[in-house]
C-alpha positions as CSV (number, residue, x, y, z in Angstrom):
1,M,117.5,169.9,203.6
2,K,119.5,172.9,202.4
3,I,118.3,175.0,199.5
4,D,121.6,174.3,197.7
5,E,120.9,170.5,197.8
6,L,117.4,171.1,196.4
7,R,118.4,173.4,193.6
8,D,119.5,170.3,191.6
9,L,115.8,169.4,191.4
10,L,115.3,172.4,189.0
11,K,116.8,170.3,186.2
12,D,113.7,168.0,186.4
13,K,110.8,169.1,184.1
14,R,108.3,167.7,186.6
15,V,109.6,170.1,189.3
16,I,109.4,173.1,186.9
17,E,105.7,172.1,186.3
18,E,105.1,172.0,190.0
19,I,106.7,175.4,190.5
20,N,104.6,176.9,187.7
21,R,101.5,175.4,189.3
22,H,102.6,176.9,192.6
23,L,103.2,180.3,190.9
24,W,99.7,180.2,189.3
25,L,97.9,179.2,192.5
26,E,99.7,181.7,194.8
27,S,99.3,184.5,192.2
28,Q,95.6,183.8,192.1
29,K,95.4,184.0,195.9
30,A,97.4,187.2,196.0
31,G,95.6,188.9,193.1
32,Y,98.9,189.6,191.3
33,S,101.9,187.7,190.0
34,I,104.2,186.7,192.8
35,G,107.1,186.2,190.4
36,I,108.9,183.0,189.4
37,E,111.8,183.7,191.9
38,R,109.5,183.9,194.9
39,A,107.5,180.9,193.6
40,T,110.6,178.8,193.2
41,D,112.0,179.7,196.6
42,E,108.7,179.0,198.3
43,W,108.2,175.7,196.5
44,L,111.7,174.6,197.4
45,K,111.3,175.5,201.0
46,L,107.8,174.1,201.4
47,Y,107.4,171.1,199.0
48,A,110.7,170.0,197.6
49,E,111.7,167.6,200.3
50,G,108.3,165.8,200.2
51,W,108.4,165.7,196.4
52,M,111.9,164.3,196.4
53,K,110.9,161.7,199.0
54,Y,108.0,160.5,196.8
55,H,109.5,160.8,193.3
56,L,113.2,160.2,194.0
57,P,113.4,158.0,197.1
58,E,117.0,156.8,196.3
59,K,118.3,160.4,196.1
60,Y,116.3,161.4,199.1
61,N,117.8,158.6,201.2
62,A,121.3,159.4,200.1
63,V,120.9,163.0,201.1
64,Q,119.4,162.0,204.5
65,A,122.3,159.6,205.1
66,K,124.8,162.3,204.3
67,K,123.0,164.7,206.6
68,R,123.0,162.1,209.5
69,K,126.7,161.4,208.9
70,G,127.4,165.2,209.2
71,Q,125.4,165.4,212.4
72,I,127.3,162.5,213.9
73,R,130.6,164.1,212.9
74,S,129.6,167.5,214.4
75,K,128.6,165.8,217.7
76,R,131.9,164.0,217.8
77,D,133.7,167.3,217.1
78,E,131.8,169.0,220.0
79,K,132.9,166.2,222.4
80,I,136.5,166.7,221.3
81,K,136.4,170.4,221.8
82,K,134.9,170.0,225.3
83,A,137.6,167.4,226.2
84,V,140.3,169.7,225.0
85,S,139.0,172.7,226.8
86,R,138.7,170.7,230.0
87,S,142.3,169.5,229.7
88,K,143.5,173.1,229.3
89,K,142.1,174.1,232.7
């Protein structure tokens, strides 16, 4: 999933709580505050997809369907480009 798609999760209080927990744990490990920006980016990259899959399965499935549709479209576009380049030769 793209970070932009996951940023919508930041509107959910439960996600903010998870990010704060991540901030605290990682800061304890590091021995200094890692900062909210780093904690947010790390949490989104590492845990957001799994969190969404568990807590918001409908939204997760919709995003996955959109992603698959985009992959199918890009494969189709590649085939068309190859066919056009072959016909130009």
